[in-house]
N, C-alpha and C positions, 0 to 999 in steps of 0.2 A: 392489434393489441400491442402496446412497450414492453420493451419486452426486463429483463430486471440486469442490473448490474447491485453485481459483488464485489467488494472491497475486501482480499486482505489485509491485515494491518496489524507492527511491533514491531520491537527492539531488534535491528541487528544480531541476527544468529537462533531469532527466537523459533527459527521450523518451518515460517508461513512458507517455503516456497517447496519444500521435503512434501509439504501434508495438500500444496494443492497438485502435487504431481497425483498422490494418492489418491485424493478426491477426482482428479481426471479417471482413474481408468472403474472409480467407484459410475460417475455419469456414466462412460464409454456401456458398461457392461449395462446397465439400467438402460440405454438407448436415448439417453436426454442428450438435445444436438447443444453443444455451447461453442464458445470462443475464450481465449487465454491469453492474455496482456502484465506487462512487468514494464514499473513506472521506476523510474526513466527508462525509455523503449517506448517498442510493439512497433514504433513505423523506421524504416528507414532514414529518416529524417532521424527523427527523435532517438533511432541506435546510435546516431552519429553524434548527438548535443551529449544522450547518456557519456559516450566518450571523452567528452570535455569536465560532465560535471563528477567522475571519481577519477580521472588521471592525477595520480599521488603528487605528479609532477607539478598541479595548478596549484599550490600553493597560495599565489599570487592573490589567488581570486577572489574578489567582494564577496562578506556576502549576500546585499544587493543582486549582482551577478548572479550567482549560484541560485536566488532565490526566480528571477525573471526567465534563468539555462532551464530551471522546472516548468515553470510556466509553458515556456514555451514549445519542453516536450509536451508536456500534458495535451495541451493545443492544436499538435499537428494530429496527435492519435488517437482525440475527440471529432476531430472532424474528417478523419479517416479512415475507423474503424468505428468508436467505440458509437456513435449518434447512432450512423445509417444501421449499425447492429441490433440497436435497442428499435429504431421505426421499425425492424424487423422485424420485433417479435421475439428477437433471441436472447439469450441469458449468457451474459459478460463476464468474467471472473476477470479480475484486475488485482493483478502485484503489488500494494501502496495504491495510494489515492492522491487528492488535493490533501487529506487528516495527515500526513507526511509532513507535508511545507507546513498546514499551521504548526504541526510539532516543532519540525525543524529547523527550519528557517526562523518563526514566529516567537519561538518559548528560544531551541539550542543556537540560534544565530544574533539571539534579540532584534527583530526586526519589527514582533512585535502581530498576536495573529490578527489582529483586524486587519491591522496591513495589507498582512499578505493574504489570508480573505478575498481582501480587496479584486489583488494581481487574478487570481483562482476567479473566481466570480465573471471576469471576463476570459478568461483563456478558455473557463466551458466552456464558457454559456449557459453558465446558472445547468448545469447537466449534475445531480448529486451522486453518492452511489445508495442505492436502494434498504443495501443491506453491508454492515463495517464490523466483521470479527476479528475481534482485539486477542491476538495473540498475547496473553498473561501471562509472562514469563520474569523471572530479575534479567534484570540485563546486563549484568555485569557477568552470571552464566551463559549468559547467550550468548555474550560478544567474547567471552573468551574461547565460549567454543568456534565460533563464527574463524577469530583470528585460528587459533590450531587448525580447522578443515580450509580454511580458502585464503588467497593470497588477499590482506584486506586494499579495502579500496581507502580512496582519499576522505569520504567521511566516518567513511568504520574503526579509522586509522586516528580519529577524533581522541582526547583523553576521558575519563573515564564519567569524570564531573560534570563536559557534554552530554556524554548518555543518559547520565544520570537524570538530567530537567528535559529531558526528552520522555525517560520514565514517568516520570514522576507525573508531568502533565497530559499522559496516556492514559495514564490509573486516575485522572482528577475526568480528564473528559468521557470517556464511559462510565463511571461513576453520572457525572453531570446526564450526559444522552446516555442513558441507556437504551430507550427506545430505541435508539439509531445504531448503536455498536455494544455489540454483544459480546463478553469477553467470556474466552476461555481458555482453560489449566493450560497451558502452553508448557508446564515442567511435566505434563505428563513421557507413558509410550507414544511413537511417530501413532502405532496402532487407534489409541484412544485420542488423541488430540485429533484425527480425522477423525472418525467417528462422532467427535461435538462438534466439528464441524460440518460433518453433509447435514446432520441435523438441523443445525442448526438452517442451512441454503436451503433442503426440503420444502423443510416450514415454509420459507420465502419465497419460494416457488408455487407454495401452497395458495397463497395470496393473489399471484398472476391469474387463479383461475379464475 
């Protein structure tokens, strides 16, 4: 039986990674086997590509180059880790996936969602998320929090207008594809956000039976 690919998505600083760490603790306690990956990254090659993408010194990087680097990192992660795990029936939790590229490069960089989708259909060999959890929180609040607590990378240092375009696109996609993208209120405490996320995950895993 094929495993499940569950993706955490949202604006920079939305708390995805922190909640994912809390979710892992609950899954461990309940004896549920899973693997976790981050994007871009997740393999030795993908992490090297990540370093290039987020490096603040790479200010001359073009939108198309950025898009292709994300897709290249994803292609390596798919072939090396995600596909074999899903074929083995394992649950995979991923911090960002294709939706991020559709919105950050397709909308934020004005490359077009359909154009970016074509690139990523090839990169992923049409592997899609079974569940996408959208961390719904005001983009400005999230970004200020991220910049306060961490050194911002090249994309996080983009201006608020860039991040607003992406957040608005997240909201629109979540409304249009509500069966695939489930919104949770990420403005609440980490405990409450974790409860929302784990409920959706368990509902998705039950569908696997």
